[in-house]
Structures are given as structure tokens and as C-alpha cells.
C-alpha positions in Angstrom: -15.0 9.6 -65.8 -16.3 7.0 -68.2 -16.3 6.5 -71.9 -15.2 9.7 -73.8 -17.5 9.1 -76.7 -20.0 11.9 -77.2 -23.7 11.1 -76.4 -26.3 12.6 -78.7 -28.3 15.4 -77.1 -26.1 15.5 -74.0 -23.2 17.8 -73.0 -21.5 15.2 -70.7 -20.2 11.9 -71.8 -20.3 10.2 -68.5 -20.7 10.6 -64.7 -17.6 11.8 -62.8 -17.3 10.7 -59.2 -19.3 12.6 -56.6 -16.8 14.3 -54.3 -19.0 13.5 -51.3 -19.6 9.8 -52.1 -17.2 6.9 -51.5 -18.7 4.6 -54.1 -18.7 5.4 -57.8 -20.3 3.4 -60.7 -18.9 3.5 -64.2 -20.0 1.9 -67.5 -18.3 -1.3 -68.6 -15.2 -0.9 -70.7 -17.0 -2.6 -73.6 -20.0 -0.2 -73.4 -21.4 0.5 -76.9 -22.8 4.1 -77.2 -24.7 3.0 -80.3 -26.9 0.8 -78.1 -27.4 3.3 -75.3 -26.6 6.7 -76.9 -29.1 9.0 -75.1 -30.0 8.3 -71.5 -33.6 9.1 -70.8 -34.4 12.0 -68.5 -36.0 11.2 -65.2 -38.1 13.8 -63.3 -38.1 13.4 -59.5 -40.3 15.2 -57.0 -38.6 17.8 -54.8 -40.5 18.3 -51.6 -38.9 21.5 -50.5 -40.9 23.6 -48.0 -39.5 27.0 -49.0 -39.1 28.4 -52.5 -37.5 31.9 -52.0 -33.8 31.7 -51.1 -31.5 34.6 -50.1 -27.9 35.3 -50.6 -25.5 38.1 -49.5 -23.1 37.8 -52.4 -21.7 41.2 -53.4 -21.3 40.4 -57.1 -24.6 38.9 -58.3 -27.0 42.0 -58.2 -29.9 40.4 -56.2 -30.7 39.0 -52.8 -33.8 36.9 -53.3 -34.2 34.2 -55.9 -36.3 31.1 -56.8 -35.3 28.0 -58.7 -38.1 25.7 -59.8 -35.9 22.9 -61.0 -32.6 21.3 -59.7 -30.6 20.0 -62.6 -31.1 21.2 -66.1 -31.8 19.3 -69.3 -30.2 22.0 -71.4 -26.9 20.1 -70.7 -24.6 23.1 -71.0 -21.2 21.6 -70.5 -19.7 24.6 -68.7 -22.6 25.1 -66.2 -21.3 26.3 -62.9 -24.4 24.7 -61.2 -23.5 21.1 -62.0 -21.7 20.5 -58.7 -24.9 21.4 -56.8 -26.3 18.0 -57.9 -23.6 16.3 -55.8 -25.4 17.5 -52.7 -28.3 15.2 -53.8 -26.0 12.2 -54.1 -25.9 12.5 -57.9 -23.1 13.2 -60.3 -22.3 16.6 -61.9 -22.2 14.9 -65.3 -25.0 13.0 -67.0 -27.0 12.9 -63.7 -27.3 16.7 -63.8 -28.8 16.6 -67.3 -31.0 13.5 -66.8 -32.2 13.5 -63.2 -34.2 16.7 -62.8 -35.7 17.5 -59.4 -39.0 19.3 -59.8 -40.5 21.6 -57.2 -44.2 20.9 -58.1 -45.5 23.1 -55.2 -43.4 26.1 -56.2 -46.3 28.4 -57.1 -48.2 27.6 -53.9 -45.1 28.2 -51.8 -44.4 31.4 -53.6 -47.9 32.7 -52.9 -47.6 31.7 -49.2 -44.2 33.5 -48.8 -45.2 36.7 -50.6 -48.3 36.8 -48.4 -46.3 36.6 -45.2 -46.0 39.8 -43.1 -42.3 39.0 -42.9 -41.9 39.5 -46.7 -40.1 42.6 -47.6 -41.1 43.5 -51.2 -38.0 43.2 -53.5 -36.9 41.9 -56.8 -36.9 38.1 -57.0 -34.6 36.6 -59.6 -35.7 33.4 -61.5 -33.3 30.9 -62.9 -30.2 32.0 -61.0 -28.9 28.4 -60.8 -30.9 26.4 -63.4 -33.1 27.6 -66.2 -36.8 27.8 -65.4 -37.5 27.4 -69.2 -35.8 24.1 -69.7 -37.7 21.7 -71.9 -40.0 20.1 -69.2 -41.4 23.6 -68.5 -43.4 23.4 -71.7 -45.5 20.6 -70.1 -45.4 21.5 -66.4 -45.8 25.3 -66.7 -44.4 25.9 -63.2 -42.6 29.1 -64.3 -45.8 30.4 -65.8 -47.7 29.7 -62.7 -45.1 31.4 -60.6 -45.3 34.4 -62.9 -49.1 34.4 -62.3 -48.3 34.8 -58.6 -45.9 37.6 -59.2 -48.5 39.4 -61.3 -51.1 38.9 -58.6 -48.9 40.5 -56.0 -47.2 42.9 -58.4 -43.8 41.8 -57.0 -41.0 42.6 -59.4 -39.2 39.6 -61.1 -36.1 39.3 -63.2 -35.6 36.2 -65.4 -32.4 34.7 -66.9 -32.9 32.2 -69.6 -31.5 30.8 -72.9 -34.8 29.3 -74.1 -37.3 30.8 -76.6 -40.0 29.3 -74.4 -40.0 32.5 -72.3 -42.0 34.1 -75.1 -44.9 31.9 -74.2 -45.4 34.1 -71.1 -45.2 37.5 -72.8 -48.8 38.3 -71.6 -47.8 38.0 -67.9 -44.4 39.7 -68.4 -45.8 42.6 -70.3 -48.5 43.0 -67.7 -45.9 43.2 -64.9 -43.7 45.5 -67.1 -46.4 48.1 -67.1 -45.6 48.6 -63.4 -41.9 48.4 -64.0 -41.9 45.0 -62.3 -40.4 42.6 -64.9 -37.2 42.2 -66.9 -35.7 39.4 -68.9 -32.0 38.6 -69.6 -31.4 36.3 -72.6 -28.2 34.4 -72.4 -26.3 34.2 -75.8 -23.0 32.3 -75.7 -22.4 32.1 -79.4 -24.0 33.0 -82.7 -22.6 29.8 -84.3 -25.5 27.4 -84.8 -23.1 24.5 -85.3 -21.4 25.1 -81.9 -24.6 25.4 -79.8 -25.7 21.8 -80.1 -22.3 20.7 -78.8 -22.0 23.3 -76.1 -25.6 23.6 -75.0 -27.3 20.6 -76.6 -30.9 21.1 -75.6 -31.0 24.9 -75.4 -32.5 27.2 -78.1 -30.4 27.9 -81.1 -28.9 31.5 -81.4 -31.4 32.8 -83.9 -34.3 31.7 -81.6 -32.7 33.5 -78.7 -32.4 36.7 -80.8 -36.1 36.2 -81.8 -37.0 36.0 -78.2 -35.3 39.3 -77.5 -37.2 40.8 -80.5 -40.6 39.4 -79.3 -40.1 40.6 -75.7 -38.9 44.0 -76.8 -41.8 44.4 -79.2 -44.2 43.6 -76.3 -42.8 46.2 -74.1 -40.9 43.9 -71.8 -37.4 45.3 -70.8 -34.9 42.8 -72.2 -31.1 42.6 -72.2 -28.4 40.2 -73.4 -25.9 38.3 -71.2 -22.8 37.2 -73.1 -22.3 34.4 -70.7 -20.2 32.5 -70.3 -17.4 34.0 -72.4 -15.0 31.1 -73.2 -11.5 32.6 -73.9 -10.0 31.0 -77.1 -13.4 29.7 -78.2 -16.1 32.3 -78.1 -14.5 35.5 -76.9 -14.1 36.9 -80.4 -17.9 36.8 -80.8 -18.6 39.5 -78.1 -19.0 42.4 -80.6 -21.2 40.4 -83.0 -23.4 39.0 -80.2 -24.0 42.5 -78.7 -24.6 44.1 -82.1 -27.1 41.4 -83.0 -28.9 41.5 -79.7 -29.2 45.3 -79.8 -30.6 45.1 -83.3 -33.2 42.7 -82.0 -34.2 45.1 -79.2 -31.8 44.5 -76.2 -31.5 47.5 -74.0 -28.5 46.4 -71.9 -25.7 43.9 -71.9 -23.5 42.0 -69.5 -20.8 39.3 -69.7 -19.2 36.8 -67.4 -16.0 34.8 -68.2 -16.4 31.0 -67.9 -16.1 29.5 -64.4 -15.3 25.8 -63.9 -15.8 24.8 -60.3 -15.1 21.3 -58.9 -16.1 18.5 -61.3 -17.0 21.0 -64.1 -13.3 21.6 -64.9 -12.9 17.9 -65.7 -16.1 17.7 -67.7 -15.2 20.7 -69.7 -11.6 19.5 -70.4 -13.1 16.1 -71.5 -15.6 18.0 -73.8 -12.8 20.0 -75.4 -10.9 16.8 -76.1 -14.0 15.3 -77.8 -15.0 18.4 -79.8 -12.0 20.7 -80.2 -8.8 18.7 -79.5 -6.8 21.1 -81.5 -7.9 24.0 -79.4 -7.9 22.3 -76.0 -4.6 23.5 -74.7 -5.1 27.1 -75.9 -8.6 27.4 -74.3 -7.5 25.9 -71.0 -4.4 28.1 -70.9 -6.5 31.2 -71.6 -8.9 30.3 -68.8 -5.9 29.8 -66.4 -4.6 33.2 -67.5 -7.7 35.0 -66.1 -8.1 32.6 -63.1 -4.8 33.0 -61.3 -3.3 29.9 -63.0 -6.3 27.7 -62.2 -9.5 26.8 -64.0 -11.7 28.4 -61.4 -11.6 31.4 -59.1 -14.4 31.4 -56.4 -13.4 34.7 -54.9 -15.9 37.6 -54.7 -14.8 40.6 -56.8 -12.9 38.5 -59.3 -15.0 35.4 -60.1 -17.3 37.4 -62.3 -14.6 39.3 -64.2 -11.3 37.5 -64.0 -7.9 39.0 -63.5 -4.8 39.9 -65.5 -4.1 41.2 -69.0 -6.5 38.9 -70.8 -9.3 39.7 -68.4 -8.6 43.4 -69.1 -8.8 42.8 -72.8 -12.1 41.0 -72.5 -13.5 44.0 -70.5 -12.2 46.5 -73.0 -13.7 44.5 -75.9 -17.0 44.3 -74.2 -17.0 48.1 -73.4 -16.2 49.0 -77.0 -18.8 46.7 -78.4 -21.5 48.2 -76.1 -20.4 51.8 -77.0 -20.6 51.0 -80.7 -24.0 49.5 -80.2 -25.2 52.6 -78.4 -25.9 50.8 -75.1 -25.9 53.0 -71.9 -23.5 52.3 -69.0 -26.4 51.8 -66.6 -29.8 50.3 -66.7 -33.0 51.2 -64.8 -34.0 49.3 -61.7 -37.2 47.5 -61.2 -39.8 48.9 -58.8 -41.6 47.5 -55.8 -44.1 50.5 -55.6 -47.0 48.5 -57.0 -46.6 45.6 -54.6 -49.8 44.5 -52.9 -51.1 41.5 -50.9 -54.4 40.4 -52.6 -57.4 40.2 -50.3 -57.8 36.5 -51.1 -54.2 35.8 -50.1 -54.5 37.8 -46.9 -57.7 36.0 -45.9 -56.0 32.6 -46.5 -53.1 33.6 -44.3 -55.5 34.7 -41.6 -57.1 31.3 -41.7 -53.7 29.6 -41.5 -52.4 31.8 -38.7 -55.4 33.3 -36.8 -53.3 34.5 -33.8 
């Protein structure tokens, strides 16, 4: 997989082989990380012709979603989305963090698809694969422009992010929230500010994520916390503290998901443990296997989001007790499509495009 030396600002230390490619390039054995310690990020144009995708998964809670970027500069070592980069001919390692595909026409595509007579108003989830508020969003503002479209159509949107940058768009989110058409989930993996730069190198620090919860809540935007992923043997003991801190900041609901390590992610994560926590490596991997049928990943519906076995039951009980102590309800309110509309300007544009 390449040199095991950590690279500043990156979760991966190299590029594992792409499972679909026969050829694989590696750095020379005498590579000096001091001379090339932080590969620059490249932004490449994604010319997709559709932006809303649909799924029929029984365990994700939504059917429609949009992802503005493919690849993510946050560099979270555990990210289940890393293997999706292999479909592009890239690696799930450094390539996923440094070669970001950008859907520059996302706002226009979104407006076009919401205008279509075929569109059935429903909640659209943002950042279900990669974070729409990763660093480049500060410059490109694609997420904001998509939120402007959602606000124009009053179509409900749910966001998942671990970046404080989401607070930039509080004006649009609070506007949608007045029609019960917006909700945000802030992902908090740990409260340890020394662990975050290793685990999620370019994501917001824990105190900034809590500050985002507080700012959103104060602005009237429904906001919750996702303790995700929970890494048994490394971060699972933090569940009660994370939920308590998030509720104090204004979170109105909580969720959790044990870590999943599909395909190349399991090797990347094992390498990461060896670099940063060699003394815990075996314990963490064995704990993950204990909730994943003896493997490091379970792709099966019904169990992949929870795990199985005694340890999985203990995580669920710990989470339930933490929520009860924090005063969180067992359920959360659903977003509404009642305010959906097709603006006259959008309808007229569609009529010009499809006059028949």
C-alpha cells in the first residue's frame, strides 16, 4: 500500500491498489515524506447530467439524495465512501482525499429536476456519500446555491456534515425551517481535539461542531447529532459525553452507527491504527470483528447500521441510556412537503425547453 509514514493533513498514507485496475503505481522505496509530505488537492470537473439519485435501501431513512462532490478532502480514514473512487479509476486512499470531482452544474440540474412534472415532492438528503461542506465549498458555494434552489421550490432538505461551514447558510436553512423543510445532522465522532486531526484531518474540530449545533439551534434550524462512526475500543466510551455535549448545545435528536470498513477501507484503517495507535490495534480490530460476524465489514441490510452480538447490544444500550439521561425523545418529527411549489419562472423555462 506504499510507505506507512503519516502524511500531514491526510488520513491515508498511500494509495492501495484499485480492485478494478490491473496496473498499480507505488512510490519508490526511498521516498522521503519530508520532501513530499502533503500531496496537493486537484479539483476535476464532473459532467454528470443528473444530480438527484434514488435508493431503495431499507436502513438509511431517505430515498432521494444529492452529492455535489465525489471524493472528500476531509480525509476521514474510516470513510465508507472511499471505495466509490475506484469506479473512477482512482484509489480509495490518497486519491479519494486529493482528487475531488466537482459537479459545477449541480444547482442548475437541481432546478431542472425539481421543475419536472415527474418530480414527486419529497425530502432530499445532502452529503449522504461525501460532505457538501468540505473545504472547497467555501470558495465554490455549490451547496449554498443548491440550498437557494431548495428554498425557491420549498422542497425539504436534510443535511449531514461535520464542518462548521454549514453555519454560513443559516439564512437559507432558517428560511426553509419556517416551513418545516430543513434539518441538519452534525456528525461528532469524538470530543478529543487531539484525535480529530489524526482521524478526520481536514474536518472541523469537536468544539466547532458543537458551536455549529448551537448556532443552528439558536436560529431555529432543527439540528441533531450523529455519533458516527462509533469505533469500538477507540471512541465508543465517548458516546454519553458526546450526546450530553450536543444536547447542551441544542441538539434535538441523536443517532449512531458503528464503523463499517468495506473493501480497501479495512486495509487503510488497519494501516492507520498501526501508525497512530499500535498498542490498541489488535483490540480495536477484534472489537470490530465482534460486531461484524468475525469480519471487518458487514454489508447486509438490517445489521450493517447496528452490528450484531453482545458488543453491539452493549453499544445500543449505552446509546439508549445516554439519550434518556440527556432527555432526548425516542422519535423525531418528519420534514414536510406541504409548502412545495414550482416557481413561475421555472415552469416557464421548462415550457420553453419542452413545448409539447
